[in-house]
C-alpha positions in Angstrom: 165.0 78.3 124.5 161.4 77.3 124.9 162.1 73.9 123.3 164.6 73.1 126.1 161.9 73.8 128.7 159.6 71.5 127.0 162.2 68.7 127.0 162.5 69.0 130.7 158.8 68.7 131.1 158.8 65.7 128.8 161.4 64.0 130.9 159.3 64.6 134.0 156.2 63.3 132.3 158.0 60.0 131.4 158.5 59.4 135.1 154.8 59.7 135.9 152.6 56.7 136.3 149.9 56.2 133.7 146.9 58.4 134.4 144.6 56.6 132.0 145.6 53.1 130.8 145.7 52.8 127.0 143.1 50.0 127.0 140.8 52.3 129.0 141.5 55.2 126.7 140.6 53.1 123.6 137.3 52.2 125.2 136.2 55.8 125.5 134.6 57.7 122.7 137.2 60.4 121.9 137.0 63.1 119.3 140.1 65.0 118.3 139.2 68.5 117.0 141.9 70.0 114.8 142.3 72.6 112.1 143.2 71.8 108.5 146.7 73.1 109.2 148.8 70.3 107.7 151.2 70.0 110.6 148.5 69.8 113.4 146.2 67.6 111.4 149.0 65.1 110.8 149.6 64.9 114.5 145.9 64.5 115.2 145.7 61.6 112.7 148.6 59.7 114.2 147.3 60.2 117.8 143.8 59.1 116.7 145.1 55.9 115.3 146.6 54.9 118.6 143.7 56.1 120.8 141.1 54.6 118.5 139.7 58.2 118.3 137.9 60.1 115.6 139.3 63.3 114.0 137.0 66.2 113.1 138.6 69.0 111.1 137.7 72.7 111.0 139.1 75.3 108.6 142.1 77.0 110.0 141.1 80.1 112.1 137.4 79.8 111.2 134.6 79.0 113.6 131.8 77.0 112.0 128.9 75.8 114.2 128.3 72.9 111.7 131.6 71.5 112.9 130.3 71.4 116.5 127.2 69.6 115.1 129.5 67.0 113.6 131.2 66.5 117.0 127.8 66.0 118.5 127.0 63.2 116.1 129.8 61.1 117.7 128.4 61.8 121.2 132.0 61.8 122.6 133.0 61.2 126.2 136.0 63.6 125.7 137.2 66.1 123.1 140.9 66.8 122.6 141.6 70.0 120.7 144.9 70.2 119.0 146.2 73.7 118.1 145.9 77.2 119.6 143.0 79.6 119.5 144.3 81.1 116.2 143.9 77.7 114.6 140.9 76.4 116.4 138.8 79.3 117.7 137.7 79.4 121.4 134.1 79.3 120.3 134.5 75.6 120.0 135.5 75.4 123.6 132.3 77.2 124.5 130.2 74.9 122.4 131.7 71.8 123.8 131.5 73.0 127.4 127.8 74.0 126.9 127.1 70.4 125.8 128.5 69.1 129.1 131.4 67.2 127.3 134.9 67.1 128.9 137.6 68.7 126.8 141.3 69.6 126.8 143.3 71.8 124.5 146.9 70.8 123.6 148.9 73.5 121.9 152.0 75.8 121.9 152.8 79.2 120.5 153.4 77.8 117.0 153.3 74.4 115.2 156.6 73.4 116.6 155.7 74.0 120.2 152.3 72.4 119.6 154.1 69.4 118.3 156.1 69.1 121.5 153.1 69.9 123.8 151.0 67.1 122.1 153.9 64.7 122.8 154.2 65.8 126.4 150.5 65.5 127.1 150.3 62.2 125.3 153.2 60.8 127.4 151.6 62.1 130.6 148.2 60.4 129.9 149.1 57.5 127.7 152.8 56.3 128.3 152.1 53.1 126.5 151.8 55.1 123.3 155.6 55.4 123.0 156.6 51.8 123.3 158.4 50.9 120.1 157.4 54.1 118.4 159.1 55.2 115.2 160.1 58.9 114.9 159.8 60.8 111.6 161.5 64.2 111.3 160.2 66.6 108.8 160.2 70.4 108.1 157.1 71.8 109.8 156.0 74.0 106.9 156.8 71.6 104.1 153.5 70.2 102.8 155.1 67.5 100.8 157.4 66.4 103.6 154.5 66.1 106.0 152.4 64.2 103.5 155.4 61.8 103.0 155.8 61.4 106.7 152.1 60.5 107.1 152.5 57.8 104.4 155.3 55.9 106.3 153.9 52.6 107.6 153.9 51.6 111.2 153.4 53.1 114.6 155.0 56.6 114.5 155.0 60.2 115.6 156.2 63.1 113.5 158.6 65.7 114.9 158.7 69.0 113.2 161.8 71.2 112.7 162.6 74.4 111.0 166.0 76.1 110.4 166.0 77.5 114.0 164.3 74.9 116.2 166.5 71.9 115.7 166.7 71.2 119.5 163.5 69.2 118.9 165.9 66.3 118.3 166.9 66.3 122.0 163.7 64.3 122.6 165.0 61.4 120.5 166.9 58.6 122.2 167.2 60.3 125.6 163.4 60.6 126.2 161.6 58.4 123.8 164.2 55.6 123.7 163.4 55.1 120.1 165.5 52.8 117.9 164.1 53.9 114.6 164.3 57.4 113.1 163.5 58.6 109.6 164.7 62.0 108.4 162.9 63.5 105.5 165.2 65.8 103.5 163.2 68.4 101.5 163.8 71.8 99.8 162.7 73.8 102.8 165.3 72.1 105.1 168.6 73.8 104.4 171.8 71.7 104.3 173.1 73.0 107.6 169.9 72.1 109.4 169.8 68.6 107.8 173.4 68.0 108.8 172.8 69.2 112.4 169.8 66.9 112.8 171.7 64.0 111.4 174.5 64.4 113.9 172.2 64.9 116.9 170.1 61.9 116.0 173.1 59.6 115.5 174.4 60.7 118.9 171.2 59.7 120.6 170.2 56.7 118.7 173.0 54.3 119.2 172.7 50.8 117.7 169.5 52.0 116.1 168.2 52.4 112.6 168.6 56.0 111.3 167.6 56.4 107.7 167.0 59.4 105.3 164.4 59.9 102.6 164.7 62.6 100.0 161.7 64.6 98.9 161.7 65.8 95.3 159.1 68.4 94.4 157.0 67.0 91.6 154.5 68.8 89.3 151.6 67.2 91.3 153.1 68.4 94.6 153.5 71.9 93.4 150.0 72.0 92.0 148.5 70.8 95.2 150.4 73.5 97.2 149.1 76.2 94.8 145.5 75.0 95.3 146.0 75.0 99.1 147.3 78.6 98.8 144.4 79.7 96.6 141.8 78.2 98.9 143.4 79.7 102.0 143.6 83.1 100.3 139.9 82.9 99.3 139.0 82.1 102.9 141.1 85.1 104.1 139.3 87.5 101.7 135.9 86.2 102.8 136.8 86.8 106.4 138.2 90.2 105.7 134.9 91.3 104.1 135.8 95.0 104.0 137.0 95.1 107.6 139.2 98.2 108.1 142.5 96.4 108.5 145.2 98.0 106.3 147.9 95.4 107.3 145.6 92.6 106.3 145.0 94.0 102.9 148.7 94.2 102.3 149.0 90.6 103.3 146.3 89.7 100.8 148.2 91.5 98.0 151.4 89.6 98.9 149.6 86.3 98.9 148.0 86.9 95.5 151.4 88.1 94.2 153.1 84.9 95.3 150.3 82.8 93.9 150.8 84.5 90.5 154.5 83.8 90.7 153.8 80.2 91.7 151.5 79.7 88.7 154.0 81.3 86.3 156.8 79.1 87.7 154.6 76.0 87.4 153.8 76.7 83.7 157.5 77.1 83.1 158.3 73.7 84.7 160.0 75.3 87.8 158.1 73.2 90.3 160.4 73.8 93.2 160.0 77.6 92.9 156.2 77.2 92.4 156.0 75.1 95.5 158.0 77.5 97.7 156.0 80.5 96.5 152.7 78.7 97.2 153.7 77.9 100.7 154.7 81.5 101.3 151.3 82.7 99.9 149.5 80.4 102.3 151.4 81.9 105.3 150.4 85.4 104.2 146.7 84.3 103.9 146.8 82.8 107.4 148.1 86.1 108.8 145.0 87.7 107.3 142.6 85.1 108.8 144.2 85.7 112.2 143.8 89.5 112.0 140.3 89.3 110.7 139.2 86.8 113.4 140.3 89.2 116.1 138.5 92.1 114.4 135.3 90.0 114.1 135.4 89.2 117.8 135.6 93.0 118.6 132.6 93.6 116.4 130.5 90.8 117.9 131.2 92.0 121.5 130.2 95.5 120.5 126.9 94.5 119.0 124.5 92.8 121.5 121.9 92.1 118.8 124.4 90.5 116.5 125.8 88.5 119.4 122.4 87.2 120.5 121.3 86.3 116.9 124.6 84.4 116.6 123.8 82.5 119.8 120.4 81.6 118.4 121.9 80.3 115.2 124.4 78.1 117.1 121.5 76.7 119.2 119.4 75.9 116.1 122.3 74.0 114.4 122.9 71.9 117.5 119.2 71.3 117.8 119.0 69.7 114.4 121.4 67.0 115.5 119.0 66.1 118.4 115.9 66.3 116.2 117.3 64.0 113.5 118.1 61.5 116.2 114.5 61.4 117.2 114.8 63.4 120.4 111.9 65.6 121.4 113.1 69.2 121.2 109.7 70.9 121.3 110.2 72.9 124.5 113.7 73.9 123.4 112.3 75.3 120.2 109.7 77.3 122.1 112.5 78.9 124.2 114.4 79.8 121.0 111.4 81.2 119.3 110.7 83.3 122.4 114.3 84.5 122.4 114.0 85.5 118.8 110.9 87.6 119.6 112.7 89.3 122.5 115.7 90.2 120.3 113.3 91.6 117.6 111.7 93.7 120.4 115.0 94.9 121.6 114.5 93.2 125.0 118.1 91.8 125.1 118.0 90.9 128.8 115.0 88.7 128.4 116.6 87.2 125.3 119.8 86.3 127.2 117.7 84.5 129.9 115.8 82.6 127.3 118.9 81.6 125.4 120.5 80.4 128.6 117.5 78.3 129.5 117.6 76.8 126.0 121.3 76.0 126.4 120.6 74.2 129.6 117.7 72.2 128.2 119.7 71.3 125.1 122.6 70.1 127.2 120.3 67.9 129.3 118.6 66.5 126.1 122.0 65.8 124.6 123.4 64.0 127.6 120.3 61.9 128.0 120.0 61.1 124.3 123.6 60.1 123.6 122.5 56.5 123.0 120.0 57.6 120.4 122.5 59.9 118.7 125.1 57.2 118.3 122.5 54.8 116.9 121.4 57.4 114.4 124.7 58.7 113.2 127.4 56.0 113.8 127.8 52.9 111.6 128.0 49.5 113.3 131.7 49.3 112.7 132.8 52.9 112.4 136.3 53.6 110.9 138.6 54.9 113.6 141.4 57.4 113.4 139.5 59.6 111.2 136.2 61.4 110.9 134.1 63.0 108.2 136.1 66.1 108.6 135.9 69.3 106.5 137.5 69.9 103.1 
């Protein structure tokens, strides 16, 4: 299984010397960019607390140049992207690279492999992170379980499992040498999985502290899950925007059907059913966002005018960050205005050259003006481990 390969990599990573000492890492200005996927964002928050980093959040599967502008406001030395291109679109990589900022992306094929990849990379670069760490095991799609895991006090990392990928527990004891494990039992984790996790953990954590916490679905928890599902479905419908994707339309119908069942179950006091249906609706909506995102990329590449206008919009949003910080952007604006005129005239080759010039000038202005940007946007004692984020 893929998980076993990752465990082997993790073991090798533990044998490596520290690439960046933790003290040095904490002195860098690091931004962690992550989607509002509950599993990935929880990982990002835990990592940020240890690295003294800032978390910036984007809507799952949606590119928003205003999020790039938010990253710019922190004038980071490095950006760590958590999650794959479906969750955090590649457009962000392009934006960050064009600013001249170093970045890495840590992810796997799904939230479980992303979980392991983040652990592997963190061990490679910051081995000190795992000294005395507490491990919390939760179902990777259980909103309530993940929220409960985040609320546990102390230095910790969350390991996600589902009813098929229980081999995640191989990492415990043998690799992380942890002496404290908390298993969160919830409705989405079936009894067989819970028992297997319990046995594996107790085999590997000898003379340690292994405890369990039950998660009971409350009315508040079910209501929150329904609202998340509704918001994700609305985002999916906006992205679909009459795109000819029959499979996506079917997924929208399924999501709305499950939301309806969730609402009915909630009104009847069956909160566990409402909770499960809401989580299922959210999964359908995310399938639509993934499909619509790929279709939009095809449309953008097929329309030079649209693509160039989009590049101009991205530049203008970045430019506002510099302008508000008191950096002279007059010449960059002139380049952008000339590019707009060239696009309007249908001279796309000239427009591309002007846009490229504007990008280079903006990058230089950003790198030279980082001090001014920090003075403008950052408080004297900024809170660490979180950013302004996105709702």
